[in-house]
MIRO-531798 format. One record per residue (C-alpha): residue in one letter; x, y, z. Coordinates in steps of 0.02 Angstrom, whole numbers, padded with zeros to 5 digits, always signed. Layout:
N
AXYZ ...
//
This chain:
481
M+03439-10537-06754 F+03487-10720-06799 E+03538-10655-07001 Q+03635-10486-06914 T+03702-10619-06816 F+03780-10753-06962 K+03838-10551-07052 N+03920-10507-06932 I+04000-10697-06882 D+04052-10685-07079 N+04146-10513-07062 I+04245-10534-06923 L+04290-10737-06995 H+04333-10625-07168 K+04490-10533-07055 D+04539-10685-06999 A+04692-10722-07076 G+04662-10926-07033 C+04505-10898-07157 G+04511-10864-07327 S+04344-10913-07413 E+04141-10940-07361 L+04200-11130-07378 D+04295-11077-07191 Y+04163-10969-07157 V+04066-11101-07146 E+04155-11217-07046 Q+04202-11123-06928 T+04045-11058-06875 S+03987-11231-06874 W+04082-11306-06729 L+04079-11162-06636 L+03864-11157-06667 F+03882-11393-06616 L+03983-11338-06454 K+03830-11194-06425 Y+03688-11345-06483 L+03798-11459-06359 D+03759-11325-06242 D+03591-11310-06240 L+03538-11497-06242 E+03642-11515-06092 N+03539-11390-06002 D+03382-11477-06068 R+03423-11659-06020 K+03461-11571-05843 T+03294-11510-05812 E+03223-11675-05881 S+03320-11759-05773 E+03265-11642-05624 L+03076-11676-05663 I+03059-11841-05659 G+03195-11860-05516 K+03353-11959-05617 E+03532-11913-05588 F+03605-11809-05708 K+03758-11895-05832 P+03813-11748-05919 I+03897-11751-06075 I+04040-11665-06064 A+04166-11639-05948 K+04131-11473-05834 Q+04293-11356-05891 F+04258-11414-06078 C+04065-11333-06050 W+03995-11192-06159 N+03972-11109-05987 I+04135-11124-05916 W+04290-11085-06078 A+04157-11012-06183 M+04062-10892-06072 P+04085-10919-05912 K+03958-10841-05781 D+03957-10790-05583 D+03838-10829-05468 K+03713-10697-05551 G+03727-10780-05697 D+03812-10633-05776 V+03985-10669-05883 D+04116-10661-05764 H+04252-10540-05858 H+04398-10608-05718 K+04366-10779-05829 L+04316-10731-05960 A+04460-10785-06082 T+04544-10697-06252 G+04687-10666-06356 D+04800-10814-06378 D+04732-10886-06208 L+04561-10911-06267 R+04663-10991-06435 D+04801-11099-06345 F+04668-11164-06231 V+04540-11236-06365 D+04698-11299-06512 Q+04775-11384-06363 K+04613-11439-06233 L+04457-11394-06295 F+04479-11497-06486 P+04621-11635-06413 Y+04476-11671-06285 L+04347-11672-06389 R+04427-11819-06535 N+04437-11944-06392 F+04251-11963-06409 K+04254-12083-06532 E+04401-12182-06465 N+04299-12212-06324 I+04121-12226-06397 S+04057-12395-06514 N+03880-12348-06569 P+03900-12226-06706 N+03713-12156-06702 T+03725-12080-06536 I+03799-11904-06511 E+03948-11956-06412 Y+04022-12038-06567 K+03958-11880-06680 I+04072-11769-06535 G+04212-11863-06583 E+04189-11916-06764 I+04160-11706-06803 F+04317-11656-06706 S+04432-11767-06758 E+04485-11734-06931 L+04400-11536-06915 K+04535-11385-06847 N+04511-11221-06767 R+04580-11093-06910 I+04538-10951-06863 Q+04735-10900-06787 S+04660-10719-06689 G+04634-10792-06532 Y+04536-10593-06517 N+04425-10633-06674 L+04391-10796-06617 R+04316-10718-06434 E+04228-10575-06562 V+04149-10747-06622 I+04098-10838-06486 N+04013-10684-06404 L+03918-10681-06542 I+03887-10869-06553 D+03791-10871-06369 K+03663-10745-06406 L+03613-10895-06509 H+03486-11031-06457 F+03433-11207-06507 R+03253-11240-06381 T+03124-11156-06467 I+03058-11232-06647 K+03046-11049-06716 E+03244-11028-06678 R+03279-11192-06746 C+03199-11139-06902 E+03255-10960-06936 M+03416-11015-06882 S+03423-11166-06996 H+03360-11080-07179 L+03510-10948-07133 Y+03615-11100-07148 E+03561-11156-07285 A+03568-11010-07375 K+03758-11014-07293 I+03775-11159-07373 Q+03716-11132-07575 N+03827-10954-07540 M+03981-11098-07531 G+03927-11154-07745 N+03997-10984-07767 A+04158-10995-07672 G+04283-11087-07768 R+04383-11267-07668 N+04221-11366-07739 G+04107-11267-07629 G+03957-11311-07762 E+03933-11503-07730 Y+03885-11452-07550 Y+03706-11383-07613 T+03555-11496-07705 P+03462-11355-07777 R+03330-11368-07630 A+03156-11323-07765 L+03227-11479-07861 I+03252-11589-07689 K+03081-11548-07640 S+03007-11583-07808 I+03059-11757-07821 I+03013-11802-07645 K+02843-11755-07691 V+02833-11881-07843 I+02926-12009-07715 D+02806-11983-07589 P+02906-12063-07418 K+02782-12112-07274 I+02825-12130-07092 G+02919-12276-07062 N+03007-12274-07216 K+03194-12309-07218 I+03260-12162-07290 Y+03464-12169-07357 D+03580-12052-07424 G+03779-12141-07442 A+03826-11981-07523 V+03731-11859-07386 G+03862-11677-07410 S+03757-11542-07332 A+03602-11668-07306 G+03471-11570-07423 F+03404-11739-07455 L+03364-11783-07286 C+03310-11617-07200 E+03188-11592-07349 A+03113-11784-07302 F+03107-11730-07129 E+02982-11599-07160 Y+02886-11686-07278 L+02850-11813-07145 N+02848-11696-07006 Q+02693-11634-07026 N+02558-11559-06876 N+02464-11695-06789 L+02622-11877-06762 S+02597-11965-06635 T+02711-11982-06478 K+02767-12167-06556 E+02780-12049-06733 S+02897-11926-06711 E+02997-12071-06627 I+03015-12155-06776 L+03067-12011-06872 Q+03190-11938-06752 N+03252-12118-06707 E+03226-12247-06878 S+03192-12126-07014 F+03362-12035-07073 Y+03533-12116-07103 G+03672-12067-07224 K+03872-12070-07265 E+04000-11940-07288 K+04145-11959-07328 K+04238-11774-07294 A+04240-11718-07145 L+04178-11516-07188 A+04019-11599-07260 Y+03996-11710-07165 I+03960-11584-06988 I+03878-11441-07138 G+03768-11621-07130 I+03740-11661-06944 M+03743-11452-06901 N+03599-11448-07046 M+03492-11592-06986 I+03508-11537-06799 L+03445-11352-06851 H+03279-11469-06959 G+03256-11521-06788 I+03353-11722-06810 K+03437-11711-06610 A+03549-11847-06657 P+03560-11885-06861 N+03597-12044-06913 I+03784-12002-07008 I+03911-12112-07014 H+04068-12003-07064 S+04150-12157-07187 N+04151-12165-07408 S+04016-12266-07468 L+04094-12347-07604 S+04222-12429-07497 E+04100-12567-07433 N+04125-12716-07567 I+03945-12753-07628 N+03935-12918-07596 D+03922-12872-07431 I+03769-12771-07427 T+03599-12828-07343 P+03450-12715-07458 F+03387-12585-07305 Y+03316-12444-07352 D+03160-12404-07427 V+03205-12231-07496 I+03368-12170-07591 L+03366-11995-07598 A+03551-11923-07659 N+03638-11812-07789 P+03806-11936-07793 P+03959-11807-07839 F+03973-11769-08029 G+04145-11839-08108 G+04263-11926-07985 K+04392-12051-08035 E+04398-12189-07878 R+04567-12266-07871 L+04590-12459-07932 E+04547-12551-07770 V+04383-12447-07734 Q+04345-12497-07906 E+04339-12696-07838 N+04223-12687-07729 F+04107-12679-07862 N+04018-12802-07980 I+04027-12680-08137 K+04214-12615-08134 T+04233-12418-08186 S+04326-12293-08125 E+04186-12155-08135 T+04095-12128-07955 A+03921-12078-07972 F+03916-12246-08057 L+03990-12337-07926 F+03860-12239-07810 L+03703-12313-07921 Q+03762-12500-07880 H+03767-12477-07718 F+03636-12378-07694 I+03527-12526-07839 K+03605-12657-07695 S+03570-12577-07553 L+03365-12547-07597 K+03256-12668-07510 A+03131-12733-07637 G+02980-12631-07644 G+03095-12489-07616 K+03086-12333-07701 A+03255-12206-07783 A+03274-12051-07860 I+03455-12037-07911 V+03546-11858-07977 I+03660-11926-08131 K+03756-11832-08275 N+03638-11855-08443 T+03814-11941-08516 F+03737-12115-08408 L+03595-12148-08544 S+03685-12151-08688 N+03872-12187-08639 S+03948-12312-08737 D+04056-12427-08619 N+04072-12583-08568 A+04047-12550-08388 S+03897-12407-08442 I+03808-12522-08560 S+03810-12649-08414 L+03747-12541-08285 R+03606-12477-08400 K+03566-12652-08418 K+03579-12713-08235 L+03443-12535-08208 L+03351-12583-08317 D+03321-12765-08254 E+03328-12774-08081 C+03236-12576-08042 N+03055-12511-08142 L+03156-12349-08220 H+02975-12287-08228 T+03032-12096-08258 I+03190-11998-08318 L+03164-11801-08292 D+03290-11724-08413 L+03366-11551-08313 P+03401-11399-08415 Q+03589-11325-08403 G+03657-11192-08264 T+03539-11302-08129 F+03665-11337-08010 S+03746-11160-08004 G+03925-11184-08056 A+03921-11355-08135 G+03933-11337-08297 V+03874-11523-08337 K+03700-11565-08391 T+03586-11669-08282 I+03457-11792-08264 V+03341-11875-08127 L+03330-12081-08155 F+03158-12127-08011 F+03156-12305-07991 D+03085-12446-07898 K+03150-12597-07856 G+03113-12797-07880 E+03022-12791-08072 A+03081-12731-08235 T+03082-12581-08333 R+02941-12593-08467 D+02919-12410-08524 I+02990-12269-08475 F+02919-12067-08425 Y+03027-11938-08511 Y+02998-11769-08448 Q+03122-11628-08509 L+03110-11466-08428 N+03144-11343-08560 L+03095-11164-08471 D+03102-10985-08565 R+03257-10911-08470 N+03425-10959-08410 L+03462-11032-08236 G+03590-10960-08151 K+03671-10882-07965 T+03540-10758-08010 N+03389-10853-08090 P+03419-10990-07996 L+03266-11165-08018 N+03119-11112-07942 E+02965-11235-07851 K+02866-11171-08014 D+02986-11221-08143 L+02930-11417-08105 K+02761-11399-08044 D+02709-11460-08226 F+02814-11606-08214 I+02741-11662-08038 N+02557-11643-08098 L+02580-11737-08270 Q+02737-11874-08221 K+02571-11917-08091 D+02465-12018-08207 R+02616-12012-08344 K+02523-11900-08466 I+02597-11872-08616 S+02609-11685-08683 E+02744-11557-08809 N+02872-11575-08645 S+02839-11780-08595 W+02810-11971-08669 I+02826-12133-08654 F+02951-12244-08706 N+02931-12459-08711 L+03089-12531-08680 R+03032-12681-08823 D+03104-12510-08941 I+03284-12529-08843 D+03445-12587-08933 E+03469-12720-08840 K+03658-12701-08892 T+03698-12516-08808 Y+03528-12501-08715 D+03555-12334-08762 L+03421-12209-08641 S+03431-12055-08727 V+03275-12028-08801 K+03233-11882-08928 N+03067-11815-08879 P+02944-11824-09023 N+02815-11732-08965 K+02929-11557-08985 K+02917-11459-09123 D+03104-11440-09207 E+03133-11247-09217 N+03262-11294-09369 I+03150-11383-09501 L+03213-11247-09658 R+03058-11155-09742 K+03005-11159-09879 P+03064-11061-10021 E+02902-10953-10061 E+02908-10906-09881 I+03085-10844-09878 L+03037-10748-10020 E+02892-10655-09933 E+02981-10652-09781 M+03123-10545-09883 Q+02979-10428-09975 K+02912-10386-09816 L+03070-10341-09758 D+03117-10231-09914 K+02960-10168-09872 K+03007-10103-09714 G+03171-10066-09760 D+03097-09933-09916 N+02992-09849-09776 I+03123-09823-09666 L+03223-09750-09814 K+03059-09637-09866 Q+03054-09570-09665 I+03257-09521-09679 K+03240-09440-09846 E+03074-09324-09767 I+03176-09266-09602 L+03323-09213-09713 
//
């Protein structure tokens, strides 16, 4: 049912003049889903208050509640069609009254970890793009049929929402930056192996894929009440600069079962690195590829560079506690860039952290992105001694219709655990590094070189075989003629 509902919503938005791409479909679906989620949350909070005899204090004022403006009901609980707004009346209410009211939450609430603050953050930069009030009415009617109360409902919707995020990679407007392949994320988390009580952080949170999958990894059966509370309130942290990614990340975490996500709408790179206190036990991130930062942002860092990902790496190293673990996706050019900033950053990473593993990913891992990437696995507090390299070589080309899967990474996980050497894996001792360049682009010493020139006698033998094959074909043709 949910899948068809999402398809129907997309079909309606496709017809609307204000929505031009998959990104718009996800954005508009997200804010409406969020308001429907708040309605279900309010109902649950009201029921809980009644059970314990406590006064219920609603988050949303009555006239802005879903069951008043979106789907008004009569005394019997049926839709009150006399009060059901549509067309210009509905659109004007949303644009002129609802959104301004919701934006004000940010001004009135100071704690960024509350659901009230999240409401203000989400609506402070978003706007309703659905130009037709009749289309808006149709979408609301469909959204109203969705519910978030049971684990089964949230699980099904989270899978569908993830699929919509993935589709944004094909939508232009840099849609691919919001989606890291989930097979890669799950494999990274298996290697990191976070524990209950760890504070897990992504400073470039995007669609919150790392945090959602970390939650799924830790949210196993038989958790105690205390452990569940820790997972909900003290485990997952993120920052996101862009408004669309912020609401997508919030909504994705909610659908995965995190009720009030600790995601802050801000630029991680705007904080001076010298003011950061190491706080996190685990950092998982895929910072933006190829971004360029302004000079005033670069001034926040000791190693100055315009490359966004390299600034993020400094931010992550400083934010990680001693003994903490990190896995960062980054362009493979990080290993060999010869500019002073890159050399200094590699030296910093090797001196301050144990860079124990580098996973080299094949072209096409990130659909729509033409860059090759690696994953840096490191622990903070000890200098690097040697590095386990794994080069993922597949017998197929990766792409939108043939993406990376968990089976592809199974060999890496098994070999990395015990640092076993194979045709695709090897260990590099840091004693052999060039201390002028700190170049880490180490070639696989165990891979057979397929470009080695054959011996003359091998070539002659192959030519004789081909000549014989050609003579046989000619003979068969003559017999036919």
